[in-house]
C-alpha positions in Angstrom: 99.0 84.1 102.5 102.6 85.0 101.5 102.0 86.4 98.0 103.6 89.7 97.1 103.7 92.4 94.3 106.9 93.9 93.2 107.1 97.6 92.1 109.5 97.9 89.2 110.6 100.6 86.7 113.5 102.6 85.6 115.3 104.9 88.2 113.4 108.1 89.1 110.0 107.2 87.8 108.3 107.5 91.2 108.5 103.9 92.5 109.7 104.7 96.0 107.3 107.7 96.3 104.5 105.4 95.5 105.8 102.7 97.9 105.9 105.4 100.7 102.2 106.1 100.0 101.3 102.4 100.0 103.1 101.2 103.0 103.9 102.4 106.5 107.5 101.3 105.8 109.2 104.4 104.4 111.5 104.0 101.4 114.1 106.6 100.8 113.0 108.8 97.9 115.7 111.0 96.2 116.4 112.6 92.9 119.2 110.3 91.7 119.4 106.8 90.2 119.9 103.7 92.5 118.5 105.4 95.5 116.9 102.1 96.4 119.5 99.3 96.6 117.9 96.8 98.9 114.2 96.0 98.2 111.9 97.7 100.7 109.1 95.4 101.9 105.9 96.5 103.5 102.5 95.0 104.4 99.6 97.0 103.1 96.0 97.0 104.2 93.5 96.3 101.5 90.7 98.9 101.6 87.3 97.2 101.9 84.2 99.4 102.6 82.2 96.2 103.3 83.9 95.7 106.6 82.9 99.1 107.8 79.3 98.6 106.8 79.2 95.2 108.5 80.7 96.7 111.7 77.9 99.3 111.8 75.5 96.4 112.1 77.5 93.9 114.2 79.3 96.4 116.6 82.4 94.2 116.9 85.3 94.7 119.2 87.6 95.2 116.2 87.8 95.3 112.4 90.6 93.2 110.8 91.2 94.0 107.1 93.0 91.8 104.6 96.7 92.6 103.8 99.1 91.9 101.0 102.9 92.4 100.7 104.5 95.0 98.5 108.1 95.2 97.5 109.9 98.3 96.2 112.6 96.9 93.8 115.6 99.1 92.8 115.4 100.7 89.4 116.4 98.6 86.4 118.6 100.0 83.6 119.5 98.9 80.1 121.9 96.0 80.3 120.5 94.7 83.6 120.2 91.2 82.2 124.0 91.3 81.8 124.6 92.6 85.2 124.5 96.4 84.5 123.5 98.6 87.4 123.4 95.7 89.9 121.0 94.1 87.4 121.3 90.4 88.4 120.4 91.3 92.0 117.4 93.4 90.9 116.2 90.6 88.6 116.5 88.1 91.4 114.3 90.3 93.6 111.7 90.4 90.8 111.8 86.6 90.5 110.7 86.3 94.1 107.5 88.2 93.6 104.2 86.8 92.3 103.0 89.9 90.3 104.5 93.1 88.9 103.4 96.7 89.3 105.3 98.4 86.5 105.6 102.2 87.1 106.0 104.4 84.1 106.8 108.1 84.2 104.1 110.0 82.4 104.9 113.6 83.5 107.3 116.4 82.6 109.4 118.0 85.3 112.8 119.5 84.6 113.7 119.3 88.2 113.5 115.5 88.3 116.2 113.8 86.3 115.3 111.0 83.9 118.0 108.3 83.4 117.7 108.6 79.6 117.3 112.4 79.5 113.8 112.5 77.9 110.3 111.4 78.8 109.0 108.5 76.8 107.0 105.8 78.8 106.8 103.4 75.8 110.6 103.4 75.5 110.9 103.0 79.2 108.5 100.0 79.2 110.4 98.4 76.3 113.7 98.8 78.2 112.3 96.9 81.2 110.6 94.3 79.0 113.7 93.7 77.0 115.8 93.1 80.1 113.3 90.7 81.6 112.8 88.9 78.2 116.6 88.4 77.8 116.8 87.0 81.3 113.9 84.6 80.5 115.6 83.5 77.3 118.7 82.8 79.3 116.6 80.6 81.7 115.1 78.7 78.8 118.2 78.2 76.8 119.9 76.8 79.9 117.4 73.9 79.8 116.6 73.6 76.2 119.2 71.2 74.8 119.1 68.9 77.8 115.3 68.8 77.7 115.1 68.1 74.0 117.5 65.2 74.3 115.5 63.7 77.2 112.2 64.2 75.2 113.7 62.4 72.2 114.6 59.5 74.4 110.9 59.1 75.4 110.8 60.9 78.8 107.1 62.0 79.1 107.8 64.9 81.5 110.6 66.1 79.3 108.3 66.1 76.3 105.9 68.3 78.1 108.6 70.7 79.2 110.1 70.8 75.7 106.8 71.9 74.3 106.6 74.7 76.9 110.2 75.8 76.4 109.7 75.9 72.7 106.5 77.9 72.9 108.1 80.5 75.3 111.3 80.6 73.2 109.4 81.6 70.0 107.5 84.4 71.8 110.5 85.8 73.6 112.6 85.8 70.5 110.0 88.0 68.9 110.4 90.6 71.7 107.1 89.6 73.4 106.4 88.7 77.0 105.9 85.1 78.1 102.5 86.0 79.8 100.8 86.0 76.4 101.3 82.3 75.9 98.4 80.0 77.0 98.8 76.3 77.6 96.0 73.8 77.2 96.9 71.0 79.6 97.4 71.0 83.3 100.8 69.3 82.8 102.0 72.1 80.5 100.6 74.7 82.9 102.4 73.2 85.8 105.7 73.0 83.8 105.3 76.6 82.8 104.7 77.7 86.3 107.8 75.9 87.6 110.0 77.9 85.2 109.3 81.1 87.3 109.8 83.3 84.2 109.9 87.0 84.9 107.7 88.0 81.9 105.1 85.3 82.7 104.1 87.1 85.9 100.9 89.2 85.7 101.5 92.9 85.3 99.7 96.2 86.1 101.1 99.2 84.3 100.9 102.3 86.5 101.1 105.6 84.7 102.6 108.1 87.2 101.2 111.5 86.0 101.2 115.1 87.3 98.4 116.4 89.5 96.5 118.1 86.6 96.3 114.7 84.9 95.3 112.7 88.0 91.6 112.2 86.9 91.8 111.7 83.1 95.5 111.0 82.3 97.4 112.7 79.5 98.9 111.9 76.1 101.7 109.8 77.7 99.3 107.6 79.7 97.0 107.2 76.6 100.0 105.7 74.7 100.6 103.3 77.6 97.0 102.3 77.7 97.0 101.5 74.0 100.0 99.2 74.1 98.9 97.5 77.3 95.5 96.7 75.7 97.4 94.9 72.9 99.0 92.7 75.7 95.8 92.1 77.5 97.3 93.9 80.5 95.6 96.4 82.9 96.7 100.0 83.4 95.8 102.7 85.9 96.6 106.4 86.4 98.0 107.7 89.6 99.7 111.0 90.6 102.3 109.6 93.1 103.5 113.0 94.3 99.9 114.1 94.9 99.1 110.9 96.7 102.1 111.6 99.0 100.6 115.0 99.8 97.2 113.4 100.5 98.8 110.8 102.7 100.5 113.6 104.8 97.1 115.1 105.7 96.0 114.2 109.2 92.2 113.8 109.0 89.9 111.8 106.8 87.9 115.0 106.1 91.0 116.9 104.8 91.9 113.9 102.6 88.4 113.8 101.2 88.3 117.5 100.6 91.6 117.2 98.6 90.2 114.3 96.5 87.0 116.4 95.9 89.1 119.2 94.6 90.8 116.8 92.1 87.4 115.4 91.1 88.3 111.9 92.5 86.0 109.7 94.5 88.8 107.5 95.9 92.5 107.9 96.3 94.8 106.4 93.7 96.5 104.5 96.5 93.3 102.7 97.5 92.6 101.9 93.8 96.1 100.6 93.3 96.0 98.4 96.4 92.7 96.8 95.3 94.1 96.2 91.8 97.3 94.7 93.3 95.2 92.4 95.4 93.2 91.3 92.3 96.4 91.0 90.3 97.6 88.4 92.8 94.4 86.5 92.0 93.2 87.1 95.6 89.7 87.5 97.0 88.2 88.0 100.4 85.7 86.1 102.5 84.5 87.6 105.8 83.7 86.4 109.3 81.4 88.7 111.3 80.7 88.4 115.0 80.7 90.4 118.3 84.4 89.8 118.7 85.5 91.0 115.3 84.7 91.6 111.7 87.5 90.1 109.7 88.6 89.7 106.1 90.3 86.5 105.2 92.4 86.2 102.0 92.1 83.2 99.6 92.9 82.4 96.0 90.1 82.9 93.5 88.5 79.6 92.7 89.1 77.9 96.1 86.4 75.7 97.5 84.9 75.9 101.0 87.3 73.4 102.7 90.4 75.3 101.4 89.0 78.6 102.7 88.2 77.0 106.0 91.9 76.0 106.2 92.9 79.6 106.0 91.4 80.1 109.5 92.8 76.9 110.9 94.1 73.6 109.4 91.7 71.7 111.7 88.7 73.5 110.0 89.8 72.0 106.6 90.6 68.5 107.9 87.3 68.1 109.7 85.2 70.2 107.3 81.4 69.3 107.5 79.7 72.3 105.9 79.8 76.0 105.4 77.0 78.4 106.3 77.1 81.2 103.8 75.5 84.6 103.7 75.9 86.9 100.7 77.1 90.4 101.7 74.2 92.1 100.0 71.7 89.9 102.0 73.4 90.7 105.3 73.2 94.5 104.6 69.6 94.2 103.4 68.3 92.2 106.4 70.6 93.8 109.0 71.6 90.7 111.1 72.5 87.0 110.8 69.3 86.1 112.6 67.2 88.1 110.1 69.0 86.5 107.2 68.2 83.0 108.5 64.6 83.9 109.1 64.3 85.1 105.5 65.7 81.8 104.3 68.7 83.5 102.7 71.5 81.6 104.5 73.1 78.9 102.2 74.3 75.6 103.5 77.2 74.5 101.3 79.3 71.4 101.0 82.9 70.6 100.0 82.4 71.5 96.3 81.2 75.1 96.9 83.4 77.6 95.2 83.7 80.6 97.6 82.7 84.0 96.2 84.3 87.3 97.0 82.5 88.9 100.0 80.9 85.8 101.3 80.2 85.9 105.0 80.9 82.4 106.3 80.7 80.1 109.3 82.4 76.7 109.1 81.2 73.6 110.8 83.9 71.0 111.4 84.6 67.9 113.5 88.2 66.8 114.3 
């Protein structure tokens, strides 16, 4: 499923360091602005402990986790919407993503230059927001007059689009992001989606902190959390440089020891990947057999035939039914046969909405 998150932020806030930790593709990380010019793209594995536990029961030939795509986009600067700092190219890269991971520098370090000279994550956030908002206003204003004219002439589609454009215009002119606007009808929602506005994309604010703040954050990150809460957006804390050190360790035991010393149960990278996956509105169903235990990616809210189509288009075309085992039941009873014997296997039809972690077999006839 070709959905991807873009990592954005000002220069030198830790985007490329974070990308290096997330992906096997290595982005250059250096202490000067515009180190990243072309966006670096990598496929990242989504951590899922359920696959390991199922494999202990099934003993498959292999485990195949879910993946999602991550893009390290070059640092934006003030004036990007007008082309400053290769701004138009960078904004174009953001437009091609489905969700945004916005990295904010929340640490002091005199050895790492900040493009504006001082550390202020709220100011940094507002710089990025403003540039994206200005670009969105440019998009809207480019269609506004023509759409209003067509709407006045009685064009139904134009009336819907005019309503959407006007709602977005009012919010953006107040210096707010388009994602806070909700539309009631499917027609309005479709029209809004087709505008591909930058500030309408879901966002996760990542507070890049020093190692001492990796568990509980600091005053910088608390300020970010407060303003994100007002937007209804999520935040998370991560120490990118520390994560880089963890990633460089060779054994699982050494990594766990490092995490224990920091008082963390799970690495920040693992938590970030899971949040990125959720930010893209993605979930996982599982197939489990002797050949493999495999995670399959689908969009939240999909029904059984759509999920069957993820495996093969023929499965969706000829869908008859889905045999569904809840993950917890599989773990409790220890095998598919035992689950069936206990009467815990569900037989579901075309209207079944697949749930995250469902273990599924599809019956089809083409």
